[in-house]
N, C-alpha and C positions, 0 to 999 in steps of 0.2 A: 439341067441334064433329064432327058428320058429316064435313063435306067436310076435317079437317083431316085423316082416316081414308083418307080417297078413294084409294086410287093410280089410281083415271080425273084424278079433275080434278087430283092433285098434275102428274102426267104430261101435263095440259094445261094444263096453267099451266109447267110444267118447257119446253116445246116453244111456247111462244109467246111467252116473258121476252124471248129474242134477239131475233129481228123486233118487239117491241115497244122497247125498248130502243135498235134501229139508227131506226124511226121520230122517239122520241124527239131523239134528237141532228139526226136532217134536221134536224126543225121549230124546232129549238136556232141551228144553223149558216142556217139555208135563213131565219131569221125578220125578218131588216130588210132582204130583199128580195122576199118573196112568203107567203101566210098560214103564220103562226107564232110562231115565238118561245117567250121564257125562257119567260112562263108556260104555252103550250100543253105545250112541254118538258118543265112539270115537271108537272103536268098528266095526261100518260100514262108519265112516269114516276114519278108517286107511282100512279098507278094500278098498275103496276108492283109496288112495293115493297108494294100492296094484297093484291094476285091471292100474292103469297109467301107474304107473312103470314097468309093463311087459307088455302092451302094449309099450311101449317111445313112452309118452307122454310126459310124465317128470323128472325128478331128483332133486327129492326132495332136500336138502341139511343142512337145521335147525330144522333136531330129539332135540338133547342138551340146543336149542332152548326155544323150546315148551315144554321141560322135565320143566328145567331148570324156566321160566315163573310161567306151573300150578303148579308147589311145592311152590313158596313162593305165590302166589293166593291161595290157599289150606290152607298152616301156617296163610297166611291173616286173611281169614275169619275163621280159626276156632279159629283165639287168640282174636281176635279184642272183642268179649263179655266179655275178664276180663275186658276189660278194662275199663267198665263201669256197672261193677262187678257182670255179672250172669257167668254164667255158661261156659268154654269151648264146642264146637259149640252147642252154644243156636243162635235158626233163631228165627229173625225180619224180619215180616211179612207188607211190605210197600203197599199199595193201590193207586191209584191215579189213573183223569179220565185225557182220550185219544180223540180226533174231536173226529174219525173217529172207533175209538175199544170197546169206553165209558168205561167201572169201569175199568181197570185190576192190578193184586194184583200181585204180584212175595215178593221173598224173599232172604235172604243168602245165601237159595239155588242155588239157579241160581246161581252165580261168584263159590261159590261149587261144584258146579257140570261143571263149567267151564274153570274148575281147572283143574277137572279131564279129561275132556276131552280129554286138549292137551295134560295134563303127555302120555295119552296113545295114539292119535295119537305120540305125538313123539316120547316112544320106538319102534311105530313103523315103523317107518322110520328109526330110530338107528338100530332100527334089520335086515330092507332093506339094512345102508351106511353095515352093517357088513359082510351082506350077499354076497355082492356087492366083496367087498376088499376081504374075504376069497375066495372067485370062484375067484378074476384074481389072487390069488396067484398058486391058483390050475394049470390055462390053465397056469401059464407061466412055469411048474414043480417043481416048489417051497412046498414039502406040510403042510397044513395045519395047 
């Protein structure tokens, strides 16, 4: 692939990746109060994975593990309120004081969003893996 051999493309992706990861993490944490959330964060982080893969900087292989872990986390957060007699997906909000940040409020929506983010990034990685497999089959002369 021509892009993977381009040092300009690689430098651009290396330079933009940290900023994109910061934006993805911001979307994850701000999601239940502002626009964003687990799905939007997963799309931004998945785009980083795609660009870094196209640039030849990494080859992620842990997609199924992310999908499995994210699904288990989402199911656990969704079903946990049932154990306390509340409705499924009922959110609990917790606030605590941190020395440098002051009062911080978070809730059960955050681990749910983390699980959704893991599922989306895992699906992107699985898609890349599947496309690379079909590409290698086609390059060997086998029909995809």
